[in-house]
C-alpha positions in Angstrom: -307.2 -194.8 94.3 -307.4 -193.8 90.7 -305.6 -190.5 91.2 -302.8 -192.4 93.0 -302.8 -195.1 90.1 -302.2 -192.5 87.5 -299.5 -190.5 89.3 -297.6 -193.9 89.8 -298.1 -194.6 86.1 -296.4 -191.5 85.0 -293.3 -193.3 83.9 -294.4 -196.1 82.1 -298.1 -195.2 81.0 -297.4 -193.5 77.8 -293.8 -194.6 77.2 -292.7 -196.4 74.1 -292.4 -199.8 75.8 -291.2 -202.8 73.8 -293.7 -205.6 73.5 -293.3 -208.3 76.1 -294.3 -210.9 73.5 -291.8 -209.8 71.0 -289.1 -212.3 72.0 -291.5 -215.2 71.7 -292.5 -214.0 68.2 -288.8 -213.3 66.9 -287.5 -216.5 68.2 -290.4 -218.6 66.7 -291.6 -219.7 70.2 -295.0 -218.2 69.8 -297.4 -220.8 68.6 -300.2 -219.6 66.1 -303.3 -221.6 65.6 -302.2 -224.2 63.0 -298.8 -224.7 64.8 -300.4 -226.9 67.2 -299.9 -230.6 66.6 -301.1 -233.8 68.6 -300.8 -237.5 68.5 -303.1 -238.9 65.8 -303.8 -235.5 64.2 -305.3 -235.7 60.6 -305.5 -233.2 57.9 -308.7 -231.7 56.2 -308.7 -230.0 52.7 -311.9 -228.3 51.5 -313.3 -228.7 48.0 -314.6 -225.5 46.4 -317.2 -224.7 43.9 -316.0 -223.8 40.6 -319.2 -221.9 39.6 -320.7 -218.8 41.2 -324.4 -219.8 41.1 -326.4 -222.8 40.6 -326.7 -226.0 42.3 -325.0 -229.5 42.7 -326.5 -232.0 40.2 -324.4 -234.7 41.6 -321.3 -235.4 43.9 -319.3 -238.6 43.6 -316.7 -239.1 46.3 -316.4 -242.7 45.9 -312.8 -242.5 44.1 -311.5 -240.1 46.8 -312.9 -242.4 49.6 -310.9 -245.3 48.2 -307.4 -243.4 47.9 -304.8 -244.2 50.5 -304.9 -242.4 53.7 -308.4 -240.9 53.1 -310.5 -241.3 56.3 -313.7 -239.2 55.7 -315.4 -237.1 52.8 -318.1 -234.8 54.1 -320.7 -233.1 51.8 -324.2 -232.1 51.7 -325.4 -235.7 51.6 -323.9 -237.0 54.9 -323.4 -233.7 57.0 -325.2 -234.0 60.3 -325.6 -232.4 63.5 -324.9 -228.8 62.4 -327.3 -226.0 63.3 -327.9 -222.3 62.5 -327.3 -219.6 65.3 -329.9 -217.6 66.6 -330.0 -214.3 64.4 -328.9 -211.0 65.6 -327.5 -211.9 69.1 -325.1 -209.7 70.4 -323.0 -212.2 72.2 -322.9 -214.6 69.1 -322.2 -213.3 65.7 -321.3 -215.6 62.9 -319.9 -214.6 59.5 -322.0 -216.7 57.1 -325.5 -217.4 58.4 -325.7 -220.5 56.2 -324.0 -223.5 57.7 -321.7 -225.4 55.6 -323.1 -227.9 53.2 -326.7 -227.0 54.4 -328.1 -227.7 51.0 -327.0 -228.3 47.5 -327.2 -224.7 46.3 -323.9 -222.4 45.3 -324.1 -218.9 46.1 -320.7 -217.8 45.2 -317.3 -219.2 43.6 -315.3 -220.9 45.9 -318.0 -222.1 48.4 -317.0 -225.2 50.2 -319.0 -228.0 48.8 -317.0 -231.0 50.3 -314.2 -231.7 53.0 -311.8 -234.6 52.6 -309.8 -235.7 55.7 -306.9 -237.9 55.4 -303.8 -239.0 57.5 -301.5 -236.5 55.6 -302.0 -232.9 54.0 -300.8 -234.5 50.7 -303.2 -237.2 51.0 -306.2 -234.9 51.9 -305.2 -232.6 48.9 -305.1 -235.7 46.4 -308.6 -236.8 47.7 -310.0 -233.4 47.5 -308.9 -233.2 43.6 -310.7 -236.6 43.2 -314.1 -235.5 44.4 -316.3 -235.4 41.2 -318.8 -232.6 40.9 -321.5 -231.8 38.3 -323.3 -228.5 38.5 -326.5 -227.0 37.1 -324.9 -223.6 36.5 -326.7 -220.1 36.5 -325.0 -216.8 35.5 -323.6 -215.1 38.8 -324.4 -211.6 39.4 -321.1 -209.7 40.3 -322.0 -206.7 38.7 -319.9 -203.6 40.0 -322.6 -201.1 39.3 -324.6 -200.9 42.4 -326.9 -198.2 41.2 -329.1 -200.7 39.3 -330.6 -201.5 42.8 -334.4 -200.4 43.1 -335.2 -202.0 46.4 -335.9 -200.3 49.8 -333.6 -197.9 51.3 -332.9 -197.3 54.9 -332.6 -193.7 56.4 -330.2 -193.8 59.2 -329.8 -190.1 60.1 -331.7 -187.2 59.1 -332.3 -183.6 60.2 -333.8 -180.6 58.7 -334.7 -180.7 55.1 -331.7 -181.4 53.1 -333.6 -181.8 49.6 -335.1 -178.1 50.1 -331.8 -176.8 51.3 -330.0 -178.2 48.3 -332.5 -177.0 46.0 -331.9 -173.2 47.2 -328.2 -173.6 47.9 -325.9 -171.1 46.0 -323.1 -173.7 45.4 -323.8 -177.3 45.1 -321.4 -180.3 44.8 -323.3 -183.6 43.3 -321.0 -186.5 42.9 -320.6 -190.3 43.1 -317.6 -192.1 44.6 -317.0 -195.9 44.5 -314.7 -197.9 46.3 -314.0 -201.6 45.2 -313.9 -204.9 46.9 -310.8 -205.3 49.1 -309.6 -208.5 50.6 -308.2 -208.9 54.0 -304.8 -210.4 53.6 -303.0 -210.8 57.0 -299.6 -212.7 57.0 -301.6 -215.6 59.0 -304.2 -217.1 56.9 -307.2 -218.7 58.6 -307.1 -222.1 60.2 -308.4 -224.2 62.9 -307.3 -227.4 65.0 -310.1 -229.0 66.4 -309.7 -231.7 69.3 -312.4 -233.5 71.2 -311.9 -234.9 74.7 -315.2 -237.0 75.1 -317.9 -234.3 74.8 -315.7 -231.3 75.3 -314.2 -229.5 72.2 -311.0 -227.3 72.1 -310.5 -225.2 69.0 -307.3 -223.7 68.4 -308.2 -220.7 66.3 -307.0 -217.3 64.8 -309.7 -215.5 66.3 -310.1 -211.8 67.1 -313.1 -212.8 69.5 -312.6 -216.1 71.4 -315.6 -215.5 73.6 -317.9 -215.1 70.7 -316.3 -217.8 68.9 -317.0 -220.1 71.7 -320.9 -219.1 71.9 -321.3 -219.5 68.0 -319.5 -222.9 67.8 -321.7 -224.0 70.8 -324.9 -223.2 68.9 -323.8 -224.4 65.7 -322.8 -228.0 67.2 -325.6 -228.0 69.6 -323.6 -228.4 72.7 -323.4 -226.6 75.9 -321.2 -223.4 75.9 -319.0 -224.9 78.8 -318.0 -227.8 76.6 -316.2 -225.4 74.2 -312.9 -223.9 74.8 -311.3 -221.7 72.2 -307.7 -220.8 72.3 -306.0 -218.1 70.2 -302.9 -216.8 72.1 -301.2 -215.4 69.0 -302.7 -214.1 65.8 -300.8 -212.9 62.8 -303.2 -209.8 62.3 -306.8 -210.1 61.2 -307.9 -206.5 60.0 -311.4 -207.3 61.0 -311.6 -210.7 58.9 -310.9 -212.8 62.0 -313.7 -211.2 64.2 -316.4 -213.9 63.8 -316.4 -217.6 62.8 -316.1 -219.0 59.3 -317.1 -222.3 57.9 -313.7 -224.0 58.0 -314.1 -223.7 62.0 -317.4 -225.8 62.0 -315.9 -228.3 59.5 -313.0 -228.9 61.5 -315.0 -229.5 64.6 -317.5 -231.9 62.8 -314.9 -233.8 61.3 -313.0 -234.4 64.3 -316.1 -235.2 66.3 -316.9 -238.0 63.9 -313.4 -239.3 63.6 -312.5 -239.0 67.2 -309.3 -237.7 66.2 -307.6 -234.0 66.1 -308.3 -232.3 62.7 -306.3 -229.8 61.3 -307.9 -227.5 58.4 -306.1 -224.4 57.0 -307.4 -221.9 54.6 -304.9 -221.2 51.6 -304.1 -217.9 50.1 -306.7 -218.5 47.2 -309.3 -219.2 49.6 -308.6 -216.0 51.4 -310.2 -214.2 48.5 -313.5 -215.9 48.5 -314.2 -217.7 51.9 -313.1 -215.5 54.6 -314.7 -212.1 54.1 -313.7 -208.9 52.1 -314.6 -205.1 52.6 -317.5 -204.8 50.2 -317.9 -202.7 47.1 -319.6 -199.2 47.8 -321.2 -196.5 45.6 -321.8 -193.2 47.3 -323.6 -190.1 46.2 -322.7 -187.1 48.0 -324.5 -183.8 47.6 -323.4 -180.8 49.4 -324.9 -177.4 49.5 -323.0 -174.2 50.7 -323.2 -170.5 50.8 -320.7 -168.3 48.7 -318.7 -167.9 51.8 -318.4 -171.7 52.3 -320.8 -172.4 55.2 -322.5 -175.9 54.6 -326.4 -175.7 54.4 -327.0 -179.2 53.2 -325.2 -182.8 53.3 -327.0 -185.9 51.5 -325.0 -188.9 51.7 -326.8 -191.8 49.7 -324.9 -195.0 49.3 -325.2 -198.6 48.2 -323.2 -201.3 49.8 -322.9 -204.8 48.3 -323.7 -207.7 50.5 -323.9 -211.7 49.6 -327.0 -213.5 48.9 -327.8 -214.6 52.3 -326.1 -212.3 54.8 -327.1 -208.9 55.7 -323.9 -207.1 56.2 -323.7 -203.3 55.7 -320.7 -201.2 55.2 -322.0 -198.1 57.2 -320.5 -195.5 55.1 -322.4 -192.6 56.7 -321.3 -193.2 60.2 -319.1 -190.1 60.4 -321.3 -188.0 58.2 -323.8 -186.6 60.8 -321.1 -185.2 63.2 -318.0 -184.5 61.3 -319.2 -181.2 60.1 -321.6 -178.5 61.1 -324.6 -178.5 58.9 -328.4 -177.9 59.7 -330.0 -180.1 57.1 -328.7 -183.8 56.5 -329.6 -187.2 55.5 -328.0 -190.5 55.3 -329.4 -193.4 53.3 -328.3 -196.9 52.8 -329.4 -199.6 50.1 -328.2 -203.2 50.6 -327.2 -204.7 47.2 -327.0 -208.6 46.9 -324.4 -210.2 44.7 -322.9 -213.9 44.3 -320.1 -212.9 46.6 -319.0 -214.7 49.7 -320.2 -213.1 53.0 -318.4 -209.4 53.5 -316.9 -208.7 56.8 -315.7 -205.7 58.8 -312.2 -204.5 57.5 -309.9 -202.1 59.2 -312.1 -198.9 59.9 -315.5 -200.4 58.5 -317.8 -197.7 57.1 -315.6 -194.9 58.0 -312.9 -195.7 55.6 -314.7 -195.7 52.2 -317.3 -193.3 53.8 -314.8 -190.7 54.5 -313.2 -191.3 50.9 -316.4 -189.9 49.5 -317.2 -187.2 51.9 -313.7 -185.7 52.3 -313.2 -185.9 48.4 -316.7 -184.1 47.9 -315.4 -181.4 50.4 -312.2 -180.9 48.4 -314.4 -180.6 45.4 -316.7 -177.9 47.2 -313.6 -175.9 48.0 -312.5 -175.9 44.6 -315.9 -174.6 43.3 -315.8 -172.0 46.3 -312.2 -170.9 45.3 -311.4 -171.7 48.9 -308.5 -173.4 50.6 -309.7 -176.7 51.5 -308.2 -176.3 55.0 -310.2 -173.0 55.5 -313.4 -174.8 54.3 -313.0 -177.4 57.0 -312.2 -175.0 59.8 -315.1 -172.9 59.0 -317.5 -175.7 59.3 -315.9 -177.5 62.3 -318.9 -178.8 64.5 -318.7 -177.8 68.2 -321.0 -180.5 69.3 -322.5 -183.6 67.7 -325.4 -182.5 65.7 -326.4 -186.1 64.9 -327.1 -186.8 68.6 -327.3 -183.3 69.9 -324.8 -184.1 72.6 -321.3 -182.3 73.3 -318.1 -184.1 72.4 -316.4 -185.8 75.4 -313.2 -184.4 73.7 -312.7 -182.9 70.2 -309.4 -181.1 69.1 -310.0 -181.5 65.4 -309.1 -177.9 64.7 -305.6 -178.6 66.2 -305.1 -181.8 64.3 -305.6 -179.9 61.1 -303.4 -176.8 62.2 -300.6 -179.2 63.3 -300.7 -181.1 60.2 -300.8 -178.1 58.0 -297.7 -176.7 59.8 -295.7 -180.0 59.2 -296.2 -180.4 55.9 -295.8 -176.9 55.0 -299.4 -176.2 53.7 -298.9 -172.3 53.7 -296.6 -172.9 50.6 -299.4 -174.7 48.7 -300.7 -172.9 45.8 -304.2 -173.8 44.5 -303.9 -174.4 40.8 -303.5 -178.0 39.8 -300.0 -178.4 38.5 -298.6 -175.1 39.9 -296.0 -176.7 42.6 -292.8 -178.3 41.2 -289.8 -179.9 42.9 -286.9 -181.7 41.1 -288.7 -181.7 37.8 -291.7 -183.3 39.2 -295.2 -182.1 39.8 -296.1 -181.8 43.5 -299.7 -182.0 45.0 -301.0 -181.6 48.4 -304.2 -182.9 49.9 -305.8 -183.2 53.3 -308.7 -185.1 55.0 -310.3 -185.2 58.2 -310.8 -188.6 60.1 -313.0 -189.8 62.9 -313.9 -193.1 64.6 -316.2 -193.9 67.6 -315.0 -194.5 70.9 -316.6 -196.5 73.7 -316.0 -198.3 76.9 -317.1 -202.0 76.2 -317.5 -204.8 78.8 -314.4 -206.7 80.0 -313.1 -208.8 82.8 -309.7 -209.3 84.0 -308.2 -211.2 87.1 -304.8 -210.4 88.8 -302.8 -212.9 90.9 -300.1 -211.6 93.3 -297.9 -215.0 93.6 -295.6 -216.1 96.4 -292.8 -216.3 94.0 -292.7 -212.5 93.5 -294.7 -212.7 90.0 -297.9 -211.3 89.0 -300.2 -213.1 86.6 -303.0 -211.2 85.0 -305.5 -213.0 82.8 -308.4 -212.0 80.4 -310.2 -213.9 77.5 -309.3 -210.9 75.0 -306.7 -211.6 72.5 -303.8 -209.9 71.1 -303.8 -209.4 67.2 -300.5 -208.0 67.1 -301.5 -204.5 68.3 -299.7 -204.8 71.9 -302.5 -205.8 74.2 -300.1 -208.1 76.1 -297.8 -205.2 76.8 -300.7 -202.9 78.0 -301.8 -205.3 80.4 -298.1 -205.5 82.0 -297.9 -201.8 81.8 -300.7 -201.4 84.0 -299.5 -204.0 86.4 -295.8 -202.4 86.6 -297.4 -198.8 87.0 -299.5 -199.9 90.0 -297.0 -202.1 91.8 -293.5 -201.7 90.6 -293.0 -205.1 89.8 -290.4 -205.4 86.9 -292.0 -206.2 83.5 -290.2 -209.3 83.1 -292.0 -210.6 86.6 -295.4 -210.0 85.0 -297.1 -213.0 83.2 -300.0 -212.1 80.8 -302.3 -214.8 80.0 -304.8 -213.9 76.9 -306.7 -215.6 74.2 -308.5 -218.6 76.0 -312.0 -218.7 76.9 -311.1 -220.6 80.1 -310.0 -217.2 81.5 -312.3 -214.2 82.6 -314.4 -213.2 79.6 -312.8 -210.3 77.6 -313.7 -208.3 74.7 -313.2 -208.7 71.0 -310.3 -207.4 69.3 -312.4 -205.1 66.8 -313.5 -201.4 66.8 -310.3 -200.0 68.4 -312.1 -200.7 71.7 -309.8 -203.3 73.5 -307.3 -200.9 75.3 -310.0 -198.6 76.6 -312.0 -201.6 77.8 -309.2 -203.6 79.5 -307.7 -200.7 81.2 -310.4 -200.1 83.9 -310.9 -203.9 84.5 -307.0 -204.4 84.9 -306.7 -201.7 87.1 -309.7 -202.5 89.3 -308.3 -206.0 89.5 -304.9 -205.1 90.7 -306.2 -202.4 93.2 -308.4 -204.9 94.8 -305.6 -207.5 95.0 -303.1 -204.7 96.6 -306.0 -204.0 99.1 -306.3 -207.6 100.0 -302.6 -207.9 100.2 -302.2 -204.9 102.7 -305.1 -206.2 104.7 -303.3 -209.6 105.0 -300.1 -207.8 105.8 -301.7 -206.3 109.0 -303.4 -209.6 110.0 -300.2 -212.0 109.8 -298.4 -212.4 113.0 -295.1 -212.7 111.3 -295.3 -209.7 109.3 -293.8 -206.4 110.5 -296.9 -204.6 109.9 -299.0 -206.9 112.1 -301.4 -204.6 113.7 -301.2 -201.8 111.7 -304.0 -200.0 109.8 -304.2 -201.1 106.1 -304.5 -197.5 105.1 -301.3 -196.7 106.5 -299.5 -198.9 103.9 -298.9 -198.9 100.2 -297.3 -201.0 97.7 -294.5 -199.6 95.3 -291.2 -200.8 93.8 -292.9 -204.3 94.4 -292.5 -203.8 98.2 -295.0 -203.2 101.0 -294.1 -200.2 103.1 -295.6 -197.4 105.4 -296.9 -194.5 103.1 -294.6 -192.1 105.1 -291.5 -194.1 104.5 -289.7 -195.0 101.3 -289.9 -198.4 99.6 -286.8 -199.5 100.7 -287.8 -199.6 104.3 -290.6 -202.1 103.4 -290.5 -206.0 102.5 -291.1 -207.7 99.1 -294.7 -208.4 98.7 -294.3 -212.0 98.2 -292.8 -212.4 101.6 -296.1 -211.4 103.4 -297.9 -214.1 100.9 -295.4 -216.6 102.1 -295.8 -215.6 105.9 -299.5 -216.0 105.4 -299.0 -219.5 103.9 -301.1 -218.6 100.9 -300.9 -219.7 97.3 -301.4 -216.3 96.1 -304.0 -213.1 96.4 -306.5 -213.0 93.4 -308.8 -210.4 92.5 -311.2 -209.8 89.7 -312.0 -206.5 88.1 -314.7 -205.6 85.4 -315.2 -202.7 83.0 -318.8 -201.5 82.9 -319.9 -200.5 79.2 -320.2 -196.7 78.6 -323.7 -197.0 77.4 -324.5 -198.2 80.8 -322.8 -195.2 82.6 -325.3 -192.1 82.8 -322.4 -189.7 82.7 -321.0 -191.2 79.5 -324.3 -191.2 77.9 -324.5 -187.5 77.9 -321.5 -187.3 75.7 -320.8 -188.1 72.1 -317.6 -190.4 72.2 -315.2 -190.2 69.3 -311.5 -189.9 68.1 -310.5 -187.4 65.4 -307.7 -186.7 63.3 -306.3 -185.2 60.0 -304.2 -186.9 57.1 -302.0 -184.6 55.0 -300.6 -186.1 52.0 -298.1 -185.2 49.1 -297.6 -186.8 45.9 -295.1 -186.6 43.0 -296.4 -186.7 39.4 -294.0 -187.4 36.6 -296.1 -187.1 33.4 -293.5 -188.1 30.9 -293.4 -191.7 32.5 -297.0 -191.4 33.9 -295.5 -192.3 37.4 -297.4 -191.3 40.5 -296.0 -191.7 43.9 -297.0 -190.7 47.5 -294.0 -189.0 48.8 -295.1 -187.7 52.4 -297.9 -188.5 54.7 -298.5 -186.5 57.9 -301.2 -187.8 60.5 -302.2 -185.9 63.4 -304.6 -187.5 65.9 -306.7 -186.7 69.0 -307.1 -190.3 70.3 -307.0 -189.5 73.9 -304.3 -190.6 76.1 -301.7 -193.0 74.4 -300.7 -195.6 76.7 -298.0 -197.1 74.8 -296.5 -194.5 72.1 -294.3 -197.3 70.2 -297.1 -199.8 69.6 -299.5 -196.8 69.1 -297.2 -195.1 66.5 -296.6 -198.5 64.7 -300.6 -199.0 64.4 -300.9 -195.5 62.7 -298.1 -196.1 60.4 -299.4 -199.4 59.3 -302.9 -197.9 58.9 -301.4 -195.4 56.7 -299.9 -197.8 54.4 -303.0 -199.5 54.1 -304.6 -196.4 53.2 -302.2 -195.8 50.4 -302.7 -199.4 49.3 -306.5 -198.7 49.1 -305.8 -195.4 47.2 -303.4 -196.7 44.5 -303.4 -200.3 44.4 -306.1 -202.8 46.1 -309.0 -204.2 44.2 -310.5 -207.7 43.9 -311.8 -208.3 40.6 -314.4 -211.0 39.9 -315.0 -212.8 36.6 -318.5 -211.9 35.3 -319.0 -215.4 33.9 -318.0 -217.5 37.0 -317.7 -215.0 39.7 -314.3 -216.2 40.4 -311.9 -213.6 42.0 -309.4 -213.5 39.2 -306.5 -211.9 41.0 -306.8 -214.1 44.0 -303.2 -214.2 44.9 -300.5 -211.9 46.0 -298.9 -211.8 42.4 -302.0 -210.1 41.0 -303.5 -208.5 44.0 -301.4 -205.5 44.4 -300.5 -204.4 48.1 -298.1 -201.8 49.0 -294.5 -203.0 49.7 -291.5 -201.2 51.1 -290.7 -199.7 47.9 -293.9 -197.9 47.8 -293.6 -196.3 51.3 -293.4 -192.6 51.7 -292.1 -190.6 54.4 -294.5 -191.1 57.2 -294.9 -188.9 60.4 -297.5 -189.5 63.3 -298.2 -187.0 65.7 -300.5 -187.7 68.9 -302.1 -184.6 70.7 -302.6 -186.6 73.8 -305.4 -185.0 75.3 -306.8 -187.7 78.0 -310.4 -188.3 77.5 -311.8 -189.0 81.3 -315.4 -189.7 80.2 -314.2 -192.9 78.4 -312.1 -194.3 81.4 -309.8 -192.9 84.0 -306.7 -193.2 81.9 -308.3 -191.2 79.3 -307.5 -193.7 76.5 -309.4 -194.2 73.2 -308.7 -196.6 70.6 -306.2 -195.8 67.5 -306.3 -198.9 65.1 -309.0 -198.0 62.8 -308.7 -193.9 62.6 -305.3 -194.3 61.0 -306.6 -195.5 57.8 -309.7 -193.3 57.7 -309.4 -190.5 55.4 -306.0 -191.3 53.9 -307.2 -192.3 50.5 -309.1 -189.1 50.2 -306.1 -187.1 51.1 -304.1 -188.9 48.6 -306.9 -188.6 45.8 -307.2 -184.8 46.5 -303.2 -184.6 46.4 -303.4 -186.3 43.0 -306.0 -183.8 41.7 -303.7 -181.0 42.9 -300.8 -182.5 41.0 -302.4 -183.6 37.8 -305.7 -181.9 37.5 -307.6 -185.3 37.3 -310.4 -185.9 39.9 -310.5 -189.5 40.7 -313.9 -190.8 42.2 -313.4 -194.4 41.7 -310.7 -196.3 43.7 -308.0 -197.4 43.2 -306.4 -194.5 41.2 -305.1 -196.0 37.9 -302.5 -194.8 35.5 -305.2 -194.9 32.9 -307.1 -192.2 34.9 -304.0 -189.9 35.2 -303.2 -190.2 31.4 -306.1 -187.8 31.0 -303.9 -185.2 32.7 -303.5 -182.0 30.6 -300.6 -181.2 32.9 -297.3 -182.0 30.8 -293.5 -181.3 31.0 -292.9 -177.6 30.0 
């Protein structure tokens, strides 16, 4: 069946299929979380702490409670019925371990300390401004230097004796690289609409994981899971910040329960910088040892990662280090440094993105010390197997990624000396970096219904965060049945549907494909069996294995589709309301065959920059990205994912940094005027190439995820290109003009 499925899929699987949800979004028909409105709905506005550390001495809500339209003011003194979740559950992950208003302590600037609910948003806003709070203030710790940490360190990977190997290495690089706090800033800000019906709660959320969200909220509110429904049909991106529930979800639910009215609570743009996560600051010391001919003998990757005072979030910067290069002696260690900031959260390419900035920058510096081409150094040290787990890779074509990218950018014409390349009066720099991201087949469930009106419905409680998941489900249905795309209905983002995976880790596509395929195959098998059992059917009495379904028609395998009948006629003849089947994806870690392999995607980025020293202007002019990500299911959506990731990587390299006031802990650039992100004017020429080697160990389609890897390594490639153009090595992002003013390369 699998082989037959893939042969029929040749046309649409891998094509650049337009998104089926596109018309809904472009016409404004798609309803996002806070678009939902109900009779009697009221509005909530949170009150934020204006200190970064301390406690609430007194809170006076009396004036707010008397204001027109104000219905409720919640705070530490009257918050009841909220609980902590059980720690470290795989199916119940929460962003902030401390429930809102649990005590009178302040752990970070902007922490929610009260909630005002009123008939209108304007009344709630006015009420929030009227809440009077006095604080006992302490100085928050928002230091950017993480090396002051002296606590325990965890060794996550070790082989050989890296310290001994470094001591004897003929060539050594020993440098520290830093990445700043970066804030998730999707177009759609966080928001919740909570509505109770008796003991049952429905939450309209912008969630990247509705199933996890349901479990968490059931535990937080102390109610059965079956009493919670979470709906997130459309999401305006999340980049990881919407993976797990944040306090506003709890506050909306509690206030709606108390008032017995639907409550809408939105997080504004300023709150996005303090209350719903960020990529934490990292400080990474990389030590590389090598022989004079460029063979790596030792790698030490020792990093610090910032977290909040109460949460144990770790930015795993060393995840790619053990297997990206061949090296006999290696160790990765982690130190978790607490600061007075809100809880960090996964951000696109967590761990790999900051980690590869450090590792790949160090590899570039090693190449310079060796007087070796950076591309040659990487090819020389390419790993034939995962030396961290001692397993073969399920698929690895990293060398081809490097060589393809080098050909596209014209690497052969690159001269090694900084400032040695010119074009149109500008200094040109070229840099490259490798990339990797984990692959896996995670659990997923999907149901498929063949309907008597000639349509197909496919359902799964996963969600589409803007990456094209709706369309991928429809592609699979069309590939297997031939039913036109406009007759395929896809239902996602609702916990009343069969359980689906989180939209994170670039693993949804590889997870839902087997589940959807299994479901439609079972449904077709049942359909063909019914066709042979129904007396009015022209196939009555035939053997089911002599029939097939293609072009939406049932027909004999040895005859063309035109000889058969539409599948819905058989369903109507059998007097059935439809034919439904459910398919499941088993996780790769429960697959004995998959467990024998290391599952990863690989890629390479080549960046070109232009440097104009007379006006101190640096611009990224070209980025070429080449990926070995398995089979690409939708080249249009896939290409868009990589292009967007490359732009985020450029933004990380040159612009993004959240800055906290050391006196208060406030993010002082918490708005789009002061927090810089790449705009259309900053965009370089972008080019994406997929090698398209199916990885059949991951799933029968050979597909792996692509969302995260597109950003991993981009900043390192740009930083290396910047050094090549200017002679300035920047080890702390973002690259600033102040850094480049040190350049000795001037207009001749």
